[in-house]
C-alpha positions as CSV (number, residue, x, y, z in Angstrom):
1,M,0.2,-0.2,0.1
2,K,1.8,3.1,-0.8
3,K,0.8,6.5,0.3
4,I,-1.3,9.6,-1.2
5,I,-2.4,13.0,-0.3
6,V,-5.2,14.7,-1.8
7,L,-5.2,18.2,-1.9
8,G,-8.7,19.9,-1.4
9,G,-11.6,18.1,0.4
10,G,-14.3,19.2,-1.9
11,R,-17.1,16.9,-3.4
12,I,-14.7,15.8,-6.0
13,G,-11.6,15.6,-3.6
14,R,-13.3,13.7,-1.0
15,V,-14.6,11.3,-3.7
16,I,-11.1,10.4,-5.2
17,A,-9.7,9.9,-1.6
18,L,-12.7,7.6,-0.5
19,N,-12.2,5.3,-4.1
20,L,-7.9,5.6,-3.1
21,S,-8.8,4.7,0.4
22,E,-9.7,1.2,-0.6
23,D,-6.3,0.1,-1.9
24,H,-3.8,2.7,-0.4
25,V,-3.2,4.9,2.7
26,V,-4.3,8.3,1.5
27,C,-4.9,11.9,3.8
28,L,-7.6,14.3,2.6
29,T,-6.0,18.1,3.2
30,D,-8.1,21.0,3.2
31,L,-8.6,24.6,5.1
32,Q,-11.9,23.2,7.3
33,K,-12.5,19.6,7.9
34,P,-15.3,18.5,5.6
35,D,-18.3,16.9,7.2
36,A,-19.2,13.3,7.9
37,L,-14.9,12.0,6.3
38,P,-15.3,8.6,6.0
39,D,-13.6,6.2,8.2
40,G,-10.0,5.5,6.6
41,I,-9.3,8.5,5.6
42,E,-6.7,10.5,7.8
43,F,-7.5,14.5,7.7
44,K,-5.0,17.1,8.1
45,Q,-5.4,20.7,7.8
46,L,-3.3,23.0,5.5
47,D,-3.4,26.1,3.5
48,V,-1.8,25.2,0.0
49,T,-1.1,29.1,-0.4
50,D,1.3,28.2,2.4
51,K,4.1,27.4,-0.3
52,A,6.3,25.7,2.5
53,A,3.7,24.1,4.4
54,L,2.7,22.6,1.6
55,Q,5.8,21.1,0.5
56,K,6.8,20.3,4.2
57,M,3.5,18.2,4.3
58,V,3.8,16.5,0.7
59,A,7.1,15.3,1.6
60,D,6.2,12.0,3.1
61,Y,4.0,10.7,0.2
62,D,4.1,8.7,-2.4
63,L,1.8,10.5,-5.0
64,V,0.1,13.9,-4.8
65,V,-3.2,14.6,-5.8
66,G,-4.8,18.1,-6.6
67,A,-8.7,18.8,-6.2
68,L,-8.0,22.5,-6.0
69,P,-10.2,25.5,-7.4
70,S,-8.5,26.7,-10.5
71,V,-6.8,29.9,-8.3
72,L,-5.4,27.7,-6.2
73,G,-4.3,24.8,-9.1
74,F,-1.2,26.3,-10.8
75,K,1.3,27.5,-7.7
76,A,0.3,24.4,-5.7
77,L,1.7,22.1,-8.7
78,K,4.5,24.2,-9.3
79,A,5.3,24.2,-5.6
80,V,4.8,20.5,-5.4
81,L,7.0,19.7,-8.3
82,E,9.5,21.9,-6.8
83,T,9.7,19.2,-4.0
84,G,10.5,15.9,-6.4
85,Q,6.6,14.6,-6.3
86,S,5.2,13.8,-8.4
87,M,1.3,14.3,-9.1
88,V,-1.9,13.7,-10.5
89,D,-4.0,17.1,-11.0
90,I,-7.5,17.6,-11.6
91,S,-7.3,21.5,-11.1
92,F,-9.2,23.6,-14.2
93,F,-6.5,26.6,-14.2
94,T,-6.2,29.1,-16.8
95,K,-2.3,28.7,-17.3
96,D,-1.0,26.5,-19.7
97,P,0.5,23.8,-17.5
98,L,2.8,22.3,-20.6
99,Q,5.0,25.4,-19.2
100,L,6.0,23.5,-16.5
101,D,7.2,20.6,-18.3
102,D,11.5,21.3,-18.3
103,F,10.8,22.5,-14.8
104,A,8.9,18.8,-13.8
105,K,12.3,17.1,-15.7
106,K,14.9,19.7,-14.1
107,H,13.4,17.9,-10.3
108,N,12.8,14.7,-11.8
109,A,9.1,14.9,-10.9
110,T,6.1,13.9,-13.0
111,A,2.8,15.6,-13.3
112,I,-0.4,14.3,-15.1
113,V,-2.5,17.4,-15.8
114,D,-6.3,18.0,-16.1
115,M,-6.9,14.4,-15.8
116,G,-10.5,14.2,-15.2
117,L,-13.9,14.6,-17.4
118,A,-13.2,17.2,-19.8
119,P,-10.5,18.1,-19.8
120,G,-9.4,14.2,-19.3
121,L,-11.6,11.6,-20.6
122,T,-11.8,13.8,-23.8
123,N,-8.3,14.0,-24.3
124,L,-7.6,10.4,-23.4
125,F,-9.9,9.6,-26.8
126,A,-8.2,12.4,-28.7
127,G,-4.7,10.6,-28.0
128,H,-6.3,7.0,-28.7
129,F,-7.3,8.4,-32.1
130,V,-4.4,10.1,-33.2
131,A,-2.7,6.9,-32.3
132,T,-5.0,4.7,-34.1
133,Y,-6.1,6.9,-37.3
134,E,-3.8,7.2,-39.9
135,Q,-5.2,10.7,-40.0
136,V,-7.4,12.4,-38.0
137,D,-9.4,15.5,-39.7
138,E,-12.2,16.4,-37.2
139,L,-12.7,15.9,-33.6
140,T,-15.6,17.4,-31.4
141,C,-15.8,17.2,-27.8
142,L,-19.3,17.6,-26.0
143,V,-19.9,17.1,-22.3
144,G,-22.0,18.7,-19.2
145,G,-23.1,18.1,-15.7
146,L,-27.1,18.4,-15.5
147,P,-29.5,17.7,-12.5
148,V,-31.7,15.4,-12.7
149,E,-34.9,17.7,-11.5
150,R,-35.1,20.6,-13.8
151,N,-36.0,23.9,-12.1
152,L,-36.1,27.5,-14.0
153,P,-34.5,29.8,-14.5
154,F,-31.1,27.7,-14.5
155,E,-32.1,24.5,-15.3
156,Y,-28.4,23.9,-13.5
157,K,-26.8,23.2,-10.6
158,A,-23.0,23.3,-9.8
159,P,-21.4,20.0,-8.7
160,F,-17.9,22.4,-8.0
161,A,-17.3,26.1,-7.2
162,P,-19.7,28.4,-9.0
163,L,-16.6,30.9,-10.0
164,D,-15.4,28.3,-11.9
165,V,-18.5,27.7,-13.9
166,I,-18.2,31.5,-14.7
167,E,-14.7,31.3,-16.0
168,E,-15.9,28.7,-18.1
169,Y,-18.2,31.5,-19.5
170,T,-16.5,33.9,-19.9
171,R,-13.1,32.7,-21.1
172,P,-12.5,33.4,-24.7
173,A,-13.2,29.5,-26.4
174,R,-10.1,28.9,-28.5
175,M,-10.6,26.0,-31.2
176,K,-9.1,25.0,-34.8
177,R,-11.0,25.2,-38.0
178,N,-9.2,23.8,-41.2
179,G,-6.0,23.8,-39.7
180,Q,-6.2,27.4,-38.6
181,D,-6.4,29.2,-35.1
182,L,-9.6,30.3,-33.9
183,V,-11.4,32.1,-31.1
184,L,-14.5,32.7,-30.4
185,P,-16.8,34.1,-27.7
186,P,-18.0,31.4,-25.3
187,L,-21.8,30.2,-24.7
188,T,-22.0,31.0,-29.1
189,E,-22.9,28.2,-32.0
190,I,-25.7,26.6,-29.8
191,E,-26.7,23.6,-31.4
192,T,-29.1,20.9,-30.8
193,L,-28.2,17.2,-30.1
194,H,-31.3,14.1,-28.9
195,V,-29.8,12.0,-26.0
196,P,-32.2,8.6,-25.6
197,G,-33.6,8.7,-22.3
198,I,-33.1,11.9,-21.6
199,G,-33.8,14.1,-24.5
200,D,-33.2,17.3,-26.5
201,L,-30.2,19.4,-24.9
202,E,-28.2,21.8,-26.1
203,A,-24.5,22.4,-26.9
204,F,-22.4,25.8,-26.9
205,N,-18.9,27.0,-27.5
206,T,-16.1,26.7,-24.5
207,D,-12.4,26.7,-23.6
208,G,-12.1,23.0,-22.7
209,L,-9.6,21.9,-25.7
210,R,-6.8,23.3,-23.6
211,T,-3.4,21.2,-24.0
212,L,-5.0,19.5,-27.4
213,L,-4.4,22.7,-28.9
214,T,-0.4,22.1,-29.0
215,T,0.2,18.4,-28.4
216,V,-2.5,17.0,-31.5
217,D,-2.5,17.4,-35.0
218,I,-5.8,17.5,-35.7
219,P,-6.9,20.5,-38.3
220,T,-10.3,20.8,-37.0
221,M,-10.9,20.8,-33.2
222,A,-13.8,22.0,-31.2
223,E,-15.2,21.4,-27.4
224,K,-19.0,22.7,-26.6
225,T,-20.8,22.3,-23.0
226,I,-23.8,20.4,-22.4
227,R,-27.2,22.3,-21.1
228,Y,-30.6,21.8,-20.8
229,P,-31.9,23.9,-23.7
230,G,-32.5,27.7,-23.3
231,H,-29.7,27.7,-20.4
232,A,-27.3,29.4,-22.7
233,Q,-29.6,32.3,-23.8
234,F,-30.2,33.1,-20.4
235,I,-26.2,32.9,-19.3
236,T,-25.6,35.2,-22.2
237,Q,-28.6,37.8,-21.0
238,L,-26.6,38.0,-17.4
239,K,-23.2,38.6,-19.1
240,Q,-25.0,41.4,-20.8
241,A,-26.3,43.0,-17.8
242,G,-22.9,42.7,-15.9
243,F,-23.0,40.6,-13.6
244,F,-19.9,38.5,-14.9
245,N,-17.8,41.1,-14.9
246,D,-14.4,41.7,-12.8
247,A,-16.1,44.1,-10.5
248,H,-19.5,41.6,-9.7
249,R,-18.6,38.6,-10.7
250,E,-17.3,37.4,-6.6
251,N,-20.7,38.6,-5.2
252,T,-22.7,36.8,-8.3
253,A,-20.9,33.8,-7.4
254,E,-22.1,33.9,-4.0
255,V,-25.6,34.7,-4.8
256,L,-25.3,31.3,-7.5
257,Q,-23.5,28.9,-4.6
258,K,-27.4,29.0,-2.8
259,Q,-28.6,28.5,-6.2
260,W,-26.6,26.2,-8.2
261,Q,-26.0,23.9,-4.3
262,F,-27.3,20.5,-4.5
263,Q,-29.4,19.5,-2.0
264,A,-27.9,16.2,0.0
265,G,-29.2,13.1,-2.1
266,E,-30.4,15.2,-4.9
267,Q,-29.5,13.7,-8.3
268,D,-27.4,14.4,-11.4
269,L,-26.4,13.2,-14.7
270,T,-23.6,13.5,-16.8
271,V,-23.7,13.4,-20.8
272,L,-20.4,13.4,-22.9
273,E,-19.8,12.8,-26.8
274,I,-16.8,12.7,-28.8
275,R,-16.9,12.8,-32.8
276,V,-14.3,11.9,-34.8
277,K,-13.7,12.0,-38.4
278,G,-10.7,11.0,-40.3
279,I,-8.6,7.8,-42.2
280,R,-8.8,4.6,-40.4
281,V,-6.8,1.2,-42.0
282,G,-7.1,3.2,-45.5
283,Q,-10.9,4.3,-45.3
284,Q,-12.7,7.2,-44.6
285,T,-14.8,7.1,-41.1
286,S,-16.5,8.5,-38.9
287,E,-17.4,7.6,-35.4
288,I,-19.4,8.9,-32.4
289,Y,-18.7,7.5,-28.6
290,R,-21.0,8.6,-26.0
291,M,-21.4,8.1,-22.3
292,V,-24.3,8.7,-20.2
293,D,-23.6,8.5,-16.2
294,H,-25.8,8.6,-13.6
295,Y,-25.6,10.0,-9.4
296,D,-24.8,6.5,-7.5
297,T,-28.0,6.4,-5.1
298,E,-26.3,3.1,-3.1
299,N,-23.2,5.5,-2.4
300,Y,-24.9,9.0,-2.7
301,I,-22.6,10.0,-5.1
302,S,-22.9,12.4,-7.6
303,S,-22.3,12.0,-11.2
304,M,-19.6,14.5,-11.8
305,A,-17.8,13.2,-9.0
306,R,-18.1,9.6,-10.2
307,T,-16.9,10.4,-13.6
308,T,-14.0,13.4,-12.7
309,G,-13.3,11.7,-9.5
310,Y,-12.6,8.1,-10.2
311,T,-11.1,8.9,-13.6
312,C,-8.1,10.7,-11.2
313,A,-7.9,7.6,-9.2
314,A,-7.3,5.4,-11.7
315,T,-4.6,7.9,-13.2
316,A,-3.4,7.6,-9.7
317,R,-3.0,4.1,-9.3
318,L,-1.4,3.8,-13.0
319,M,1.4,6.2,-12.0
320,L,2.1,4.1,-8.8
321,N,1.8,1.3,-10.7
322,N,4.0,2.3,-13.9
323,K,7.0,3.4,-14.6
324,V,5.9,7.0,-16.3
325,M,8.9,9.7,-17.3
326,P,9.6,12.8,-15.5
327,G,7.6,15.8,-17.1
328,V,4.5,17.3,-17.6
329,L,2.1,15.4,-19.2
330,A,-1.7,15.6,-20.6
331,P,-4.2,13.2,-20.7
332,E,-3.7,12.8,-24.4
333,H,0.1,11.3,-24.1
334,L,-1.5,8.8,-21.9
335,G,-4.6,7.9,-24.4
336,Q,-1.5,7.2,-27.2
337,D,-0.4,4.4,-25.4
338,V,-2.6,1.8,-25.8
339,H,-1.8,-0.3,-22.7
340,H,-2.5,3.1,-20.6
341,F,-5.6,3.7,-22.8
342,E,-7.2,0.5,-21.7
343,Y,-6.1,0.3,-18.1
344,L,-8.2,3.3,-17.3
345,L,-11.1,2.4,-19.2
346,A,-11.6,-1.1,-17.4
347,N,-10.7,0.8,-14.4
348,L,-13.9,3.1,-14.8
349,A,-16.1,0.2,-16.4
350,Q,-15.5,-1.6,-12.7
351,H,-17.5,1.7,-11.8
352,N,-19.9,1.2,-14.7
353,I,-18.6,4.2,-16.2
354,K,-18.7,3.5,-20.2
355,I,-17.7,5.1,-23.1
356,K,-19.5,3.5,-26.0
357,P,-19.6,3.7,-29.8
358,C,-22.6,4.9,-30.9
359,T,-24.4,2.3,-33.9
C-alpha cells in the first residue's frame, strides 16, 4: 500500500480520497475538515497558499493528487514539483500546465494534469484516435453535468465552485478550423443534440480543448458544454447585464452558490459525446462515442464526482504501478499508449462508467 495525499476536500476531492483509500493509505487536506469524512481517511489541515507548509507536508507521501479550485491549482502544482514529488491534478487553472515540463524534469518529477472528465477523458480519447487513425481530420467533444430535476430559471446546478463555472462562461473559446487557430466567444454556436432517455439538450462553445491545441495535429477541433435548452441564452443575458464583470463576479458567485447548490441526495447526470472523423485502415471513417452516467444512489455520490474523481483515481493508480517519465503529461499523452488507455477504461468500467460507440 502506498501513501497518497489529496489536496482539496471538496465534493470531488473527497470522492478521490474515498476511492483511493480502498487500496492505499490516504490523507485528505483542506482549510477545514469536511463533514462526514469516511473512516480510514486521515485529515490534515493545510493552507496550500503557504508554500513552505505545503512542501513540508507532501514530502512524506508517494504521490500527490490535486483537487483544488482553479485559482489555487497552478501555484500548488509548481510548489509540489519543486520538491521532486509527482502529482496527478484536476485543477482547471487558466495557465498552460505544459510550461512546467522543463521545470518538472529538472526536479525529476512527473505531473499528469487535467486528468478529470473534460479536460481528461475527452483528451484521452483524442490521443487514442491519433494513435489508431492514420489521419484524424476532425474532433468535437461535448460534455456537461446536469441536475435530473429541472428548475427554472437556470435548470442547472454546479458540483464545483460557481466561480469556476463563471470562468467557463466568460473565457474565450479557443479551437481549430481547417488548420487555423480560431477564438470565439463562449456560449456561441448553439446546437441541439438528442440523447435517448433524456431528450433534447443544447451544446455551446467553451474553452475546453486546452493542451490539445498544441499536443495533437488535428486540423479541426472544438469543445462544447452541454446544458438543457435555453440555458445559454439566459446566461448570455446575465453576461450582457454585467453580472459576470470583474466588479460583480464574486458577488454573483455568492448568489449562485445558493442557487446552484445540490441538496443532499439530489441526483445529477453527466453526458459526454465525442465525435471523430478521419482515415482509419485506409477508409474514411466517422465515429461517435457517448457516455451517460447517473448519480450513485447506493453510495450517494454525484455523477460528476464519479466521472471526474474516478478518472483521477485510476490515473493515480496507473502512476503508482507504472514507470512514467519525468515531465508534465496531458491525458492525450496517456491515450496514445494502448496499455494506459485500456487500463484506465477498464478501471472506470468497474464503476459502470462506460464510453461506448453509438450504433
